[in-house]
PyMOL CGO cylinders between C-alpha atoms (Angstrom):
from pymol import cmd
from pymol.cgo import CYLINDER

trace = [
    CYLINDER, 126.08, 94.88, 111.16, 124.64, 97.80, 108.95, 0.3, 1, 1, 1, 1, 1, 1,
    CYLINDER, 124.64, 97.80, 108.95, 125.90, 97.74, 105.41, 0.3, 1, 1, 1, 1, 1, 1,
    CYLINDER, 125.90, 97.74, 105.41, 127.12, 101.37, 105.56, 0.3, 1, 1, 1, 1, 1, 1,
    CYLINDER, 127.12, 101.37, 105.56, 129.14, 100.59, 108.66, 0.3, 1, 1, 1, 1, 1, 1,
    CYLINDER, 129.14, 100.59, 108.66, 132.61, 101.93, 108.74, 0.3, 1, 1, 1, 1, 1, 1,
    CYLINDER, 132.61, 101.93, 108.74, 134.11, 98.60, 109.80, 0.3, 1, 1, 1, 1, 1, 1,
    CYLINDER, 134.11, 98.60, 109.80, 132.88, 97.09, 106.71, 0.3, 1, 1, 1, 1, 1, 1,
    CYLINDER, 132.88, 97.09, 106.71, 134.83, 99.43, 104.68, 0.3, 1, 1, 1, 1, 1, 1,
    CYLINDER, 134.83, 99.43, 104.68, 137.96, 99.10, 106.80, 0.3, 1, 1, 1, 1, 1, 1,
    CYLINDER, 137.96, 99.10, 106.80, 137.53, 95.29, 106.14, 0.3, 1, 1, 1, 1, 1, 1,
    CYLINDER, 137.53, 95.29, 106.14, 137.35, 95.90, 102.43, 0.3, 1, 1, 1, 1, 1, 1,
    CYLINDER, 137.35, 95.90, 102.43, 140.70, 97.71, 102.21, 0.3, 1, 1, 1, 1, 1, 1,
    CYLINDER, 140.70, 97.71, 102.21, 143.83, 96.03, 101.01, 0.3, 1, 1, 1, 1, 1, 1,
    CYLINDER, 143.83, 96.03, 101.01, 146.88, 97.62, 99.29, 0.3, 1, 1, 1, 1, 1, 1,
    CYLINDER, 146.88, 97.62, 99.29, 146.31, 95.28, 96.36, 0.3, 1, 1, 1, 1, 1, 1,
    CYLINDER, 146.31, 95.28, 96.36, 142.63, 96.07, 96.04, 0.3, 1, 1, 1, 1, 1, 1,
    CYLINDER, 142.63, 96.07, 96.04, 143.30, 99.78, 96.25, 0.3, 1, 1, 1, 1, 1, 1,
    CYLINDER, 143.30, 99.78, 96.25, 145.83, 99.63, 93.32, 0.3, 1, 1, 1, 1, 1, 1,
    CYLINDER, 145.83, 99.63, 93.32, 143.78, 97.33, 91.24, 0.3, 1, 1, 1, 1, 1, 1,
    CYLINDER, 143.78, 97.33, 91.24, 140.71, 99.66, 91.50, 0.3, 1, 1, 1, 1, 1, 1,
    CYLINDER, 140.71, 99.66, 91.50, 142.59, 102.69, 90.90, 0.3, 1, 1, 1, 1, 1, 1,
    CYLINDER, 142.59, 102.69, 90.90, 144.54, 101.35, 87.93, 0.3, 1, 1, 1, 1, 1, 1,
    CYLINDER, 144.54, 101.35, 87.93, 141.43, 99.66, 86.23, 0.3, 1, 1, 1, 1, 1, 1,
    CYLINDER, 141.43, 99.66, 86.23, 138.89, 102.72, 86.87, 0.3, 1, 1, 1, 1, 1, 1,
    CYLINDER, 138.89, 102.72, 86.87, 141.31, 105.89, 87.12, 0.3, 1, 1, 1, 1, 1, 1,
    CYLINDER, 141.31, 105.89, 87.12, 139.93, 107.48, 83.92, 0.3, 1, 1, 1, 1, 1, 1,
    CYLINDER, 139.93, 107.48, 83.92, 136.15, 106.93, 84.95, 0.3, 1, 1, 1, 1, 1, 1,
    CYLINDER, 136.15, 106.93, 84.95, 137.11, 108.36, 88.51, 0.3, 1, 1, 1, 1, 1, 1,
    CYLINDER, 137.11, 108.36, 88.51, 138.97, 111.34, 87.25, 0.3, 1, 1, 1, 1, 1, 1,
    CYLINDER, 138.97, 111.34, 87.25, 142.12, 113.22, 88.16, 0.3, 1, 1, 1, 1, 1, 1,
    CYLINDER, 142.12, 113.22, 88.16, 140.72, 115.01, 91.26, 0.3, 1, 1, 1, 1, 1, 1,
    CYLINDER, 140.72, 115.01, 91.26, 139.19, 111.60, 92.90, 0.3, 1, 1, 1, 1, 1, 1,
    CYLINDER, 139.19, 111.60, 92.90, 142.59, 109.83, 92.01, 0.3, 1, 1, 1, 1, 1, 1,
    CYLINDER, 142.59, 109.83, 92.01, 144.93, 112.47, 93.38, 0.3, 1, 1, 1, 1, 1, 1,
    CYLINDER, 144.93, 112.47, 93.38, 142.91, 112.76, 96.72, 0.3, 1, 1, 1, 1, 1, 1,
    CYLINDER, 142.91, 112.76, 96.72, 142.61, 109.04, 97.03, 0.3, 1, 1, 1, 1, 1, 1,
    CYLINDER, 142.61, 109.04, 97.03, 146.46, 108.59, 96.43, 0.3, 1, 1, 1, 1, 1, 1,
    CYLINDER, 146.46, 108.59, 96.43, 147.29, 111.29, 98.87, 0.3, 1, 1, 1, 1, 1, 1,
    CYLINDER, 147.29, 111.29, 98.87, 145.36, 109.69, 101.31, 0.3, 1, 1, 1, 1, 1, 1,
    CYLINDER, 145.36, 109.69, 101.31, 147.05, 106.42, 100.66, 0.3, 1, 1, 1, 1, 1, 1,
    CYLINDER, 147.05, 106.42, 100.66, 150.58, 107.96, 101.25, 0.3, 1, 1, 1, 1, 1, 1,
    CYLINDER, 150.58, 107.96, 101.25, 149.24, 109.76, 104.53, 0.3, 1, 1, 1, 1, 1, 1,
    CYLINDER, 149.24, 109.76, 104.53, 147.80, 106.40, 105.72, 0.3, 1, 1, 1, 1, 1, 1,
    CYLINDER, 147.80, 106.40, 105.72, 151.27, 104.45, 104.99, 0.3, 1, 1, 1, 1, 1, 1,
    CYLINDER, 151.27, 104.45, 104.99, 153.23, 107.22, 106.83, 0.3, 1, 1, 1, 1, 1, 1,
    CYLINDER, 153.23, 107.22, 106.83, 154.19, 106.20, 110.38, 0.3, 1, 1, 1, 1, 1, 1,
    CYLINDER, 154.19, 106.20, 110.38, 153.54, 109.98, 111.42, 0.3, 1, 1, 1, 1, 1, 1,
    CYLINDER, 153.54, 109.98, 111.42, 149.97, 109.66, 110.71, 0.3, 1, 1, 1, 1, 1, 1,
    CYLINDER, 149.97, 109.66, 110.71, 148.09, 108.89, 114.06, 0.3, 1, 1, 1, 1, 1, 1,
    CYLINDER, 148.09, 108.89, 114.06, 146.30, 105.50, 114.28, 0.3, 1, 1, 1, 1, 1, 1,
    CYLINDER, 146.30, 105.50, 114.28, 142.70, 107.31, 114.67, 0.3, 1, 1, 1, 1, 1, 1,
    CYLINDER, 142.70, 107.31, 114.67, 143.39, 109.14, 111.20, 0.3, 1, 1, 1, 1, 1, 1,
    CYLINDER, 143.39, 109.14, 111.20, 144.64, 105.90, 109.68, 0.3, 1, 1, 1, 1, 1, 1,
    CYLINDER, 144.64, 105.90, 109.68, 141.55, 104.39, 110.40, 0.3, 1, 1, 1, 1, 1, 1,
    CYLINDER, 141.55, 104.39, 110.40, 139.49, 106.80, 108.75, 0.3, 1, 1, 1, 1, 1, 1,
    CYLINDER, 139.49, 106.80, 108.75, 141.48, 106.76, 105.92, 0.3, 1, 1, 1, 1, 1, 1,
    CYLINDER, 141.48, 106.76, 105.92, 141.40, 102.88, 105.37, 0.3, 1, 1, 1, 1, 1, 1,
    CYLINDER, 141.40, 102.88, 105.37, 137.53, 103.18, 105.97, 0.3, 1, 1, 1, 1, 1, 1,
    CYLINDER, 137.53, 103.18, 105.97, 137.27, 105.66, 103.18, 0.3, 1, 1, 1, 1, 1, 1,
    CYLINDER, 137.27, 105.66, 103.18, 139.78, 103.92, 100.88, 0.3, 1, 1, 1, 1, 1, 1,
    CYLINDER, 139.78, 103.92, 100.88, 137.73, 100.64, 101.52, 0.3, 1, 1, 1, 1, 1, 1,
    CYLINDER, 137.73, 100.64, 101.52, 134.72, 102.30, 100.42, 0.3, 1, 1, 1, 1, 1, 1,
    CYLINDER, 134.72, 102.30, 100.42, 136.32, 103.43, 97.27, 0.3, 1, 1, 1, 1, 1, 1,
    CYLINDER, 136.32, 103.43, 97.27, 137.47, 99.87, 96.70, 0.3, 1, 1, 1, 1, 1, 1,
    CYLINDER, 137.47, 99.87, 96.70, 134.03, 98.48, 96.91, 0.3, 1, 1, 1, 1, 1, 1,
    CYLINDER, 134.03, 98.48, 96.91, 132.21, 98.66, 93.61, 0.3, 1, 1, 1, 1, 1, 1,
    CYLINDER, 132.21, 98.66, 93.61, 128.74, 98.49, 95.03, 0.3, 1, 1, 1, 1, 1, 1,
    CYLINDER, 128.74, 98.49, 95.03, 128.07, 101.34, 97.55, 0.3, 1, 1, 1, 1, 1, 1,
    CYLINDER, 128.07, 101.34, 97.55, 125.39, 104.27, 97.86, 0.3, 1, 1, 1, 1, 1, 1,
    CYLINDER, 125.39, 104.27, 97.86, 126.09, 104.90, 94.01, 0.3, 1, 1, 1, 1, 1, 1,
    CYLINDER, 126.09, 104.90, 94.01, 127.44, 101.75, 92.22, 0.3, 1, 1, 1, 1, 1, 1,
    CYLINDER, 127.44, 101.75, 92.22, 130.70, 102.49, 90.34, 0.3, 1, 1, 1, 1, 1, 1,
    CYLINDER, 130.70, 102.49, 90.34, 129.17, 101.19, 87.13, 0.3, 1, 1, 1, 1, 1, 1,
    CYLINDER, 129.17, 101.19, 87.13, 126.33, 103.97, 87.06, 0.3, 1, 1, 1, 1, 1, 1,
    CYLINDER, 126.33, 103.97, 87.06, 127.47, 106.54, 84.09, 0.3, 1, 1, 1, 1, 1, 1,
    CYLINDER, 127.47, 106.54, 84.09, 128.63, 109.88, 85.34, 0.3, 1, 1, 1, 1, 1, 1,
    CYLINDER, 128.63, 109.88, 85.34, 127.42, 109.63, 89.17, 0.3, 1, 1, 1, 1, 1, 1,
    CYLINDER, 127.42, 109.63, 89.17, 129.10, 106.29, 89.87, 0.3, 1, 1, 1, 1, 1, 1,
    CYLINDER, 129.10, 106.29, 89.87, 132.12, 107.79, 91.61, 0.3, 1, 1, 1, 1, 1, 1,
    CYLINDER, 132.12, 107.79, 91.61, 130.45, 110.67, 93.29, 0.3, 1, 1, 1, 1, 1, 1,
    CYLINDER, 130.45, 110.67, 93.29, 129.84, 109.07, 96.36, 0.3, 1, 1, 1, 1, 1, 1,
    CYLINDER, 129.84, 109.07, 96.36, 133.48, 107.84, 96.52, 0.3, 1, 1, 1, 1, 1, 1,
    CYLINDER, 133.48, 107.84, 96.52, 134.58, 111.44, 95.98, 0.3, 1, 1, 1, 1, 1, 1,
    CYLINDER, 134.58, 111.44, 95.98, 132.35, 112.70, 98.75, 0.3, 1, 1, 1, 1, 1, 1,
    CYLINDER, 132.35, 112.70, 98.75, 133.23, 109.78, 101.17, 0.3, 1, 1, 1, 1, 1, 1,
    CYLINDER, 133.23, 109.78, 101.17, 137.07, 110.70, 100.72, 0.3, 1, 1, 1, 1, 1, 1,
    CYLINDER, 137.07, 110.70, 100.72, 136.27, 114.39, 101.03, 0.3, 1, 1, 1, 1, 1, 1,
    CYLINDER, 136.27, 114.39, 101.03, 134.45, 113.71, 104.20, 0.3, 1, 1, 1, 1, 1, 1,
    CYLINDER, 134.45, 113.71, 104.20, 137.70, 111.64, 105.41, 0.3, 1, 1, 1, 1, 1, 1,
    CYLINDER, 137.70, 111.64, 105.41, 139.87, 114.45, 104.31, 0.3, 1, 1, 1, 1, 1, 1,
    CYLINDER, 139.87, 114.45, 104.31, 137.92, 116.92, 106.50, 0.3, 1, 1, 1, 1, 1, 1,
    CYLINDER, 137.92, 116.92, 106.50, 138.79, 114.90, 109.25, 0.3, 1, 1, 1, 1, 1, 1,
    CYLINDER, 138.79, 114.90, 109.25, 142.41, 114.14, 108.68, 0.3, 1, 1, 1, 1, 1, 1,
    CYLINDER, 142.41, 114.14, 108.68, 143.34, 117.02, 106.39, 0.3, 1, 1, 1, 1, 1, 1,
    CYLINDER, 143.34, 117.02, 106.39, 146.15, 118.11, 108.96, 0.3, 1, 1, 1, 1, 1, 1,
    CYLINDER, 146.15, 118.11, 108.96, 147.63, 114.82, 108.70, 0.3, 1, 1, 1, 1, 1, 1,
    CYLINDER, 147.63, 114.82, 108.70, 148.18, 114.87, 104.69, 0.3, 1, 1, 1, 1, 1, 1,
    CYLINDER, 148.18, 114.87, 104.69, 151.58, 116.35, 104.23, 0.3, 1, 1, 1, 1, 1, 1,
    CYLINDER, 151.58, 116.35, 104.23, 152.77, 118.22, 101.09, 0.3, 1, 1, 1, 1, 1, 1,
    CYLINDER, 152.77, 118.22, 101.09, 155.08, 115.27, 100.46, 0.3, 1, 1, 1, 1, 1, 1,
    CYLINDER, 155.08, 115.27, 100.46, 151.95, 113.04, 100.41, 0.3, 1, 1, 1, 1, 1, 1,
    CYLINDER, 151.95, 113.04, 100.41, 150.37, 115.66, 97.81, 0.3, 1, 1, 1, 1, 1, 1,
    CYLINDER, 150.37, 115.66, 97.81, 153.53, 115.80, 95.74, 0.3, 1, 1, 1, 1, 1, 1,
    CYLINDER, 153.53, 115.80, 95.74, 153.84, 112.18, 95.41, 0.3, 1, 1, 1, 1, 1, 1,
    CYLINDER, 153.84, 112.18, 95.41, 150.27, 111.97, 94.33, 0.3, 1, 1, 1, 1, 1, 1,
    CYLINDER, 150.27, 111.97, 94.33, 150.57, 114.34, 91.88, 0.3, 1, 1, 1, 1, 1, 1,
    CYLINDER, 150.57, 114.34, 91.88, 153.50, 112.62, 90.33, 0.3, 1, 1, 1, 1, 1, 1,
    CYLINDER, 153.50, 112.62, 90.33, 151.66, 109.40, 90.39, 0.3, 1, 1, 1, 1, 1, 1,
    CYLINDER, 151.66, 109.40, 90.39, 148.66, 111.21, 88.54, 0.3, 1, 1, 1, 1, 1, 1,
    CYLINDER, 148.66, 111.21, 88.54, 150.96, 112.61, 86.13, 0.3, 1, 1, 1, 1, 1, 1,
    CYLINDER, 150.96, 112.61, 86.13, 152.16, 109.07, 85.24, 0.3, 1, 1, 1, 1, 1, 1,
    CYLINDER, 152.16, 109.07, 85.24, 148.66, 107.64, 85.34, 0.3, 1, 1, 1, 1, 1, 1,
    CYLINDER, 148.66, 107.64, 85.34, 146.91, 110.14, 83.10, 0.3, 1, 1, 1, 1, 1, 1,
    CYLINDER, 146.91, 110.14, 83.10, 150.15, 110.71, 80.92, 0.3, 1, 1, 1, 1, 1, 1,
    CYLINDER, 150.15, 110.71, 80.92, 149.94, 114.70, 81.72, 0.3, 1, 1, 1, 1, 1, 1,
]
cmd.load_cgo(trace, "trace")
């Protein structure tokens, strides 16, 4: 199977892995990426989100979790650029299923994480 296969990233996803990555790297990832990832997380957990959209979100969040991807996360400055792009592409596909309540919960979480 190709290393960049969507299935690999779906397999890499777990709730624990997501929150561990987020809480360990949120400052390096930045507010915009963290807020986008959390919004997508809440949409994924919403029973109203269609299965096809959930699958896309899970793949994008799995990509975010993995430390070694197109641009490894440990690369200074650019390390999370590809993660942001992957989540942005997923957002373009599933954006209609990201509700205001998902965004509001994500903003609240970001405020707590970044002590804003």
